[in-house]
N, C-alpha and C positions, 0 to 999 in steps of 0.2 A: 806526708803531704800529697804524694802521687796518688794514694788510694782515696784521698778526699777529693781530688780532682776527678778521679774515675767515677766516684759516686755522684758528684755534682753533674758530670757530663751525662751519666746514665739517666738521672732524674729528669734533666732538661730534655733529652732526646725522647724520653717517654711522654713528657708533656707535649712536645711537638707532634708526636704520633697521635695523642688524644685529641689535639687541636685539629689535625688533619681529618680524622674520622668524624668528629663533631660537625666541623663546617661542611664536609662532603655530604653528610646526611641531611644537613640543613638546606643545602642547595639542591639536593636530589630531586624534589618535585619540579623545579625550574628546568634542570638538566633533562629530565624525562619528557617534559612538555616540548622542549625545543630540539630534542633529539629523536624521540620515539613518536610523538604525535605530530609535530610540525617540524620539518626539517629546516632549521634556521641556523646555519653554521656560524654566521657572523655574531648572532645573539649569544651562542654557546661560547664563542671566543671572549666576549666581554664579561660574561658570568665567570669564566675561568680566571679572567684578569683580577676581578674584585675578590674572588676566592683566594687567589694567591696573595693579594695585599693583606687580606685578614690573617692568613696563615702566618706570614712573615711578622706582621705587627704584633699579633698576640703571642708569638714565640720569641719576641724580643730581638728580632733581626732587622736591621735597618740599613738598606742599601745607601751608600754614598756614591752618587752618580756623577760622572764626568762626560759631558756631551761635547764632541767636536763640532757638531752642526745640528740644526733642527731637521727633524724628519718630516718629509712631505706625507701628510696623512691621507692623501688622495690616491696614492699609488702603492702597489705591493712590493715588497723586497724579499730577498733571501737573506736570512740572518744567520751568520756563522759565528759560533762562540766556541771557546775551549770548554771542554767537558771536565769539570772537577768534582762534582758531587750531586746529590739529589736536590740540592737547593737551586741548581741551575735553571730548571724549568720555571718554578714560581718567580725567580728573579727576572727572567726575560718577559714573562707574561705581565708582571706587576709594573715594570718601568717603561716598557715600550707601548705606546698607545695606539696599536694597530690590531686589527683582527689577525691573530697568529695561530697556525697549526704547526705541529711538530712532525717530523719524520721519525718515527719511533720503532723499536724492536717488536716483533710479533709476540714475543713472550709477555709484553705488557697487556696485550688484548686478551690474555687468558686469566688475568687476576679477576676473582669473582666480583661481579657488579661494576667495579671500577672499569674493568676491561671492556665492558659494553660500550660505555661512553667514550673511552679512549679509542676504540676501534672505529666508531662512527664520527669522530671529530679530529682524526689525525690521518696521516699517511703511513700505513703499516707496511714494513718491509721485512722479509725473511732474508737475511743476508747469506744463508747457505744455498738459496735458490736464485740463480741468475735471471731466470724468466720472471720470478716474482720482483726482483730488483728492478727490472725494466718496467713492469707494470706500476711500481711505486713511483718511478720517474715520470711516467705519463699521468698518473693521478696527481702528482705535486704540480705539474704544469696546469691541469685543470683548475686546481685551487687558485693559482696565481692569476689565471684568466678571470676568475670570479672576484678578484681584488682581495684575496686572502693571502697574507704573507706566510712564508714557510721558514721555519727555524730548523737548521740542521747543525748537529754537532759533528763536524767532519772527521773527528778522531775515531768515530765509530763506536764509542763507548767510553766509560770512565777508565782512564789508564791507571796502571799501578802507581803507587805513591812515589816510587823512585823514578818514574819517567816525567820529565819536565813538560814536554808537549809532544804528544804522539803524532807520527806523520799522518797527513790528511788524506782522506779518501777522495775520489774524483767526482762523485755524484752531484754535490752542490754546485760544483764549478761548471760541469757539463750543462747543467740545467740553466745556469746564468748565461753561459756563452751562447748556447743554441737559441735562447729566447730573449736575449738582451735585457735580462732582469738585473737590476742593481743589487749589489751585495753590501750588507752593513756587517763589518767585523765587530765583534764584541769581546772584551777581555775581562775575565773575572779571576782575580789572583787569590781571593781569601776563602772561597768556598771550600776548598779541599781541606784546610785547616779547621774551619768552623764546623763542617759537617762531613767528616771523613767516612770512609767505608767501615771502619771499626766502630762498633756500638758503644764502647766505653769512652770515646774521645769526643771532643767538639764543645763549643761554647757559643752563647748568644753575643750580640754586639753589632758594630757597624762593619759593613763589608763593602769594599771598593768594587766599582764596576765602571768600565769605560766603554762608551758607545762611539766608535770611530766614524770618520767621514765614510760616505758610501763610495763604492767603486762602480763605476760605469763601464760595462763591457765595451760599449761603442767607442769609448775614448781611449782604449788600451791598443797599442800598436799591434801587437800580436794577440788577437782575441781568441786565445785557446785555453781549454780547461787547465792544462799544466801551468800556463803563465799565471792565470788567475789564482790557482791554488797556492803557488809560490809566493805571489804577492800578499794574499791574505794570511798565509802562515807566518811570513816575516813580520807583518804588522803585529799579530797577536804575541809572537815570540819575543819581539823587541819590547813590547809593553810589559810583558810578564817580567823580563829581566830589569826594566826600570823600576817596577814595583819592588822586586826583590832587593835591589840596591838601596831603596828608600825605606827599608823596615825600620 
């Protein structure tokens, strides 16, 4: 039975990869027009949103969304989510109807062809270079001023399977605190099991996702990055625990 599950998971993940490639090349002309010919970042954000919706739907992955409040579509946010798998980015893009860019690792910008569009439509950071990290901070602030929301996975990468929720890095909370930008915490409990790092595991189906109430830095008594980091961490940690107890 175990090997049948491995076979099914491998075939499904291969299908996911084929869907990703097919849709990427289908959207390639539009991506090139609004990245290379005309710099229209918001347009690329919405292309990425519909691309993500198609990938999830045709791969038989269906987000089950719980909203704590309506999002104001006329202002930018910093979105902070736990990082569980490669599904996290298309999940965020497909369910939150805002122009969103991600703070991503410099390694992603080196992927042939895809890396070109990622580099020009995200905030790239080299975590090994402190000066580069500061430049990414400034670049993210410019995006927010243009009404583009920024999504950050504050764990700094997908943690190992045995780590429940990795300690958060400070960048997102410093950005929010210094610029009075509201933070939306997002909890995704199922992506780690549905699409893990191992290629012979995973399955399609419904995946839960909770979009929490925003946190306004101006309404926090001690508006410091450390306090905001602790607040967001506890919200996501507690929600993950609730999901775990309701399996």
